[in-house]
N, C-alpha and C positions, 0 to 999 in steps of 0.2 A: 461753112459754119463760122460765124463770127466769134473770135476769141475775146472773151471779156476779161478785164483786169481782175486780179485777185482782190476780193473785198477786204476792207479793214474791219477786223473783228477784235473787240476789246480783249486784252489778255493774251493775244496770239500775234506772233511775228511771222510774216510770210517768208518762206525760204525758196520754194520753187514749185512749178506746176508738175503734177504727177501724171495727169492724163485727162481724157474727156470722153463722155459717152453721148448718147443721143439727146439727153435732157439735162445733164449735169457735168460740171467740171470738178476735178479733184486736185487739191493743193496740199503741199506739205508746209506745216506751220511749226513754229517753236512755241510751246506753251510756257508761260512764265511761272505759274504756280498751280500744281506742282510742276517742276521743270521736266519736260519731256517733249518728244516730237509726236505730233498728231497728224492724222490725215483728215482733211475737211472736205466734205462733198457738198457743193453748192448748186442748187437748181438754177438752170440758166434762164428760165421763164420768169419774168417779173409781173406778168398779168394773171397770176393764179387767182381763181375764185376763192372766196372765203371758205367754202366747203372743202375744196381740195387742199388748201393750206392747213386746215384743221385736221384733215385725215392724215396728212404728212406728219404733223406733230403727234397725233394720237399713236400712230404705228411706230414712230420713232421712240416714244416713251415705252411702248411695249417691247421694242427691241432692246432698249436699255436695261430692261428687267430680265432679259434672257442671259443668265450667267452660265456659260458653257465653254469648255476649253476649245471647242471648234466653231464657235460663233464669234465674229469680230465684235469686241465690246464697243458700245456707243457711250461716250462720256457726256455729251451735251447736245442740245439742239437749240436753234434760235433763228432769227431772221436778220438779214443784212440791212443796211440803211435804205436800200432801194426795194426792200420787201421780198427778197428771195430767201426761202428757207434753206438752212444748212444743217449738216450733221458733223459733229466732232467725234472721230473714231480713233481706235488704236491704229498705229502705223505698222503695217506689215512690209518690211523692206525688200523681201525677195519676190521673184516673179510669180504671177498668178499661174494656175494650171493651164490656162489657155496659151500663155506664152511658153510654158515648159514643153507642151506637146507639139508646138511648132518645130522645136528642135529634135525631139525624140519622143517615142511612145513610152508609156510607163510599163514597167514589168507587171506581171500578173500578181505577185505578192503585194507590191506597193498599191496597185489599183484596188485590191481587196481591202487592204488596210484603210486606205483613204475612203473607200466606199462605206465601210462600217462607221468610221468616224463622222462622215457627213450625215449618214442616216441617223446616228445618235443625235446630232445637232438638229436635224429636221424633226425628229420625234419630240425633242424637247420643245421646239417651237409649236408643234401641233398640240401638245399638252397644255401649252399656254394660250391656245386659241388663235394662233397666228400662222397663216399659210405663207410660204415663201413666194411662190408663183413665178420665180425666174431663176431656177437652179440651172447653172451652166458653168463650164470651166472658167470663164472670165470672172465669175463671181465667187471663186474659191481662191483666196489669197494664201500666201505662204509666209509664216513667221520666220524670224531669224534662226529659229531652232528646227525649221523644216516641217512644222506641223501646219495642217490646213485650217483655214478660218473662213467660214461661210459669211457672206455679206450681202447687202442689197435685198432685204426681205420684201420686195415688191412695194416698198413704201411710196413709190412715185408712179404706180401703175396708171393712175389717172392724171398725172402731172403733164404728160405729153401725149399727143395723138399721133405722133410720128412712129410708124412701125419700122424702126431701124435696127431692131435686134437688141435694144437696150431700154425698152419702155415697160418692162414687166411682162411682155409676151415676146420671148425670143423664139422665133419660128423653128429653127433646127432642133430644139430640145423640148418643144411644147407638145402636149398630147392633142389628139384630134378634137376632143370635146371642147377644149379651150380655143383652139384655132377657129373652129367652125361654130362656136357658141351654141353647141347642142346640149351642154350641161354646165353648171357652175363649177368653178375650180374647187378642188377638194384635196384631201390628204392623198388620195390615189393619183391625183394630177401631179403632185410633188414627187410621188414614187416614180411615175413615168420619167420625169425630168432627171431624177437621180440615176435611173438605169441608162438613159440616153447620155448622161454625162460620163458614166463609167465606160460605156461603149466608145465614146470619143477619146477618153484617156488611153484606151487600149489600141485604137486604130489610128488616131491622129486627125480625125475629121468627124463631123456629126453623122449619125447613123444613115440618113437618107441622102446625104450629099454624094454625088457621083462625079468622080474626076473627069474633066473634059466634057461634061454635059451641062445642060441648063440647070443651074442651081439657084434660080431666082426664088423669091418667097412663094410665088404662086406654084412653081414646079415642086418645091419642097413640101408645101401643104398638101398637094395632091398625092405625093408619094406617102406622106405620113398617114393619110387617111386610107389609101387603097393598097399600098404595097406591103408584103410581109417584111418583118424585121430581118435584115440580112445577117449572115454570120460575120463574125469579126475577121475570119480568114487567117487567124493566127494559129499555128499548130500547137502552141503552148497553152492556149486557152482551153480548159477542160470542157467537155460537153455539158456538164452540170452548170457551169457558169454561162455558157451560151443559152441554155434553156431558161435560166433565171433572168438574164437580160431581156430575152424575148417575152417572158411572162410580165416583166416590169413594164414593157412597152406594148402590151396588148392593146388592141384598138378599143375593146370594151373595158371600161374601168373596173367592172365587177370581176374581171379575170386577172387583174393584177394583185400582187400582195396587198392585203387590206391596210397595212400601215407601214411606216418607215421602220418600225421595230421589227415587223415580220421580214422585211427586206434585209435588214441588218443580220438577223438570225440566219437567214438563208445564205448570206455571204460567209458567215462563220462556218456553216456546214461545208462550203467549198474549201475554206481554209483547212478544215479538219481533214477533208479528203486528200488535200495536197500535202498533209503533214507539216503545215506551217504553224508558227506560233499564233495562238488565238488572240485576236484583237478584241479588247474589251468594248462592250457597249456601254457608253457613259451616259446614263440618264438618271437624274436625281429622283429619289423616291419621294412620293407625296408625303408631306408632313402636315398633320392636322393642326389647325390654329389652336392655341391654348384657350381654355374656357374662361369665362369671366370669374373674377374672385368670388368665392362663396357659392359657386354653382355645385350642384350635386350630380353632375353628369356621369356617364359611364365611360369616359374617355380613358385611354391607357395612360397611366402615370409612371414616371420613372421612380423606382424605389432603390433605396440603398441596399447594401449586402445584408443578407439575413443571417442571424446567428442560429445554428442548428444545434439543439441539445441532443445528447445521447438518449437512445430509447430506454425508458424505464421499465423495470419488471412489471408484470401484470399485477394490477391492483394498486400500484403506487401512483401517486399524483405528483407530477413535477411542480416545482415552485415557479408557477407561471409568472407571477408578479415579479419575483426576484430576477427571472431571466430577462424580463423587459427592462428592469433597472440596469442589468449588466449590459444590454444592448446599447443603452444610452451612454453608459460609462464603462467602456471596455477595459479589460485588465491591461495594465501598463507595467513594463519592466523598466527600471532605471531610477535615477535619483531625482528626475524632474517630473514625477507623476503628480497630477493635480490632487488636491486634498480629497475630492469626492470620488476618486477612482477606486474601484474595488481591486485590492491587491492582496494576494495570498502570501503570507509570511511564514517562514519555517517555524514549526512549533505551535501553530494555531490550528484549530479544528476547521475542516472544510465545511462549506455551507450546507451540503446535503448529507444528512446522517447516514443514509444507506451507502455513501461512498467513503465514510471515515475509515481510517486505518484501524484494523483490529489485530490484536496480538496473535501470531501464528502459534498453533500447538507445538510444543517442543517434542521432538522424537529423540530417544536415546541414541547416542552415536553408535553403540553396538548394534542396535536394530537397523540402522541405516546400512551398515556394512553387510549385514545378513541379507537384506533385500537386494542390494546391488549384486551380491554373489549369485543369488537365484536368477536374476535377470540375465546375467552373462551366461549362465549354464543353459538357460532356455534358448537364447539366441544361438548358441553353438549347436544345440540339438537340431534346431530348425535348419541351420546351414547344412548339416550332414544329410538331413532328409531331402532337401532340395537337390544336393549334389548327386544322390543315388537315384534320382528320377522321380521324386515325389511331386506333388501338385505344385506347379509354379504359381507365384502370385500373379493376379490379373494385371495385365498391362494397362496403365492409365494414360490417356492422351495428354500430351504436353500442351498446356494452355497457350493458345496463340496470342500474339500481341494485338491490341485493339487499334484499329485504324479508323480515322474519320472517313466519312462517305466521300467518294470522289465528286467533283463538281458535275452538275447535270449536263448531259449532252445538249448543246444548243439546238441540234436537229430535232430533239424530242418535243420541242415547244412549237414546231412549225405546224400549223393547222392542216387539215386534209387538203389534197390537191383540188384546184378549181376545175371547172368544166373546160375542156379543150376548145380553143378557138382555131378552126381549121381553115387554112388558106391554100388554094390550089392554083397552079399556073401550068400552061401548056406551051410546049415548044415542039411544034410539028406533031409527031406521033408519040412524043414523050410527055407524060403528065407527072408532075411532082406535087405532092401534098406535104405541107408543114403545119405543125400546130404548136401552140403555146398555151400555158395555163398558169394559174396562180399557185404559189407555194411549192415549187418543184424541189425535189431532193435528188442527190447524185445517183441513188440506186433505183429510181423509178423506171419501170418498163411499161410496155403498152400492148394492147390487143387491137387488131384491126380486122375489118371485114370488107369485102368488095361488093357484097349484097346483104341486104338486111337479114335474110334468112340463112346466110352462109355460115360456115364454121369459123370462129374467131381464130386468128393466128397471132403468135407472139412477135413482138418487135422491140429491139433494144433502143432505137433512136426515135425522136419525135419527127420523123420524116419518112415518106414512102415514095419511091420512084417507080412508075409503071411505063413500060415501053410497048411499042407496037399497037397503040390505040388509034383507031380511025379518027381522022380529024373532025368528022361530023358527029362523033359519038359523045354524049354527055357522060362523064365519068364521075362516080361518087365513091366515097370511102366512109366507113363508120369506125370511130376510134373511141377507146376507153383507156384511162390511165390505170396502171396497176402499181400500187405501193407495196414495198417489201414487207411492211408491217401488217398488211392485209386491209388497209384503208383504201377503198376504191373511191373514185370521184363520184360516180353514181352507178347503179346497176344497169343503166341504159347507155347505149353507145351514142356519141354525138356524130352527126352527119355533116359532111362537106362535099361539095360538088364543083366541077369546072366544066364549062361548056366546050 
């Protein structure tokens, strides 16, 4: 690979080379105004067609509009003097996740946190109509504060035809429908790559890479299409997370979580199971555009605080117009009240006659003393009656303090489980079945049958191991997911066989 010199870009001063991929080089520059360090990614190919170059600019503009704490900001885009497109991005000084896991695997809590943060970023991109198409550890940078930032939103997927793992289709983390072009890329394709990336962070290698074996692109593609998703092999990874990762990497896109949001919520459920602090899902709410001036639409408008008048006695009519006047000119205390403010001054009548002060009837002092003596005597008599066993006053419950409702359980928003995808493998006389499905929960259980008319038996894990089976016998299993809430996948069992 020929190393090209850093291009001269107006307003930027070259510092050093940061790295290179299959189709682009990345450089560190000093920006003059505003003064800051930036990373500049420059496509290496100078012979791009007009359509590819235009697509690069279009998606770069789309990336620049994605404002999210876990998406690397794009500041500018342009072309060098020799016609190569480039991106000016925020500089992330720390190692990418690919570099980190070469040294050590991530802990389960950190992998869950990063997974939720990345899923939030991907969901934000999907809502903006932009697929990533190349989620992998190398495309997750780390800021100086240790937060992840997703970059390379597939903007150069057509810029290079070299399948070198950096062209928008990175084989080890890509789903089978993209590798074999059996279906277009979709949101569920990005969910697959998210799950594969998390698996990589926990294990230190991509899911279908086998140490010491043939790990060429052809061998990986075949395993991704045909082999069941392996376990992480880590004892600290809970079974619920193993099931979720397998569901995220299901061969059939319909069996994966339907969206990055669903995947993030399922990760939150695992956090809750492990009693970890909940990582927030950061997705901006949709904000309706303001209507044109003078429109009479029914859009929601922000209103100021409302002035509530006390309830008036039946038959009375409050001074509505006067209340409106007071809403516009609230009562003000102090010496700087405006001239048109409504201020009540001592000695003046209130505005509502029904609330004016009236003279209280005078009661002779002697009568007050007589009434007080009678009340004291009555209270003493009641006390004696209660002391000798009279009827005790009814106990009244102490009013409890009012509490706000707790935040909703993220697991309650997970849709029903998807249909199980059953994979079987034989090792001599031992047959092992495993299955994955969309939207798994930690408390899911299963029913299985070894014949369609047999009685179903319960099972705690999404796997079944049968021994002593003749090598020439075709073995089948029927499986159904049982959710603790009563939501079943279907009333029918799904069938899987192995020859």
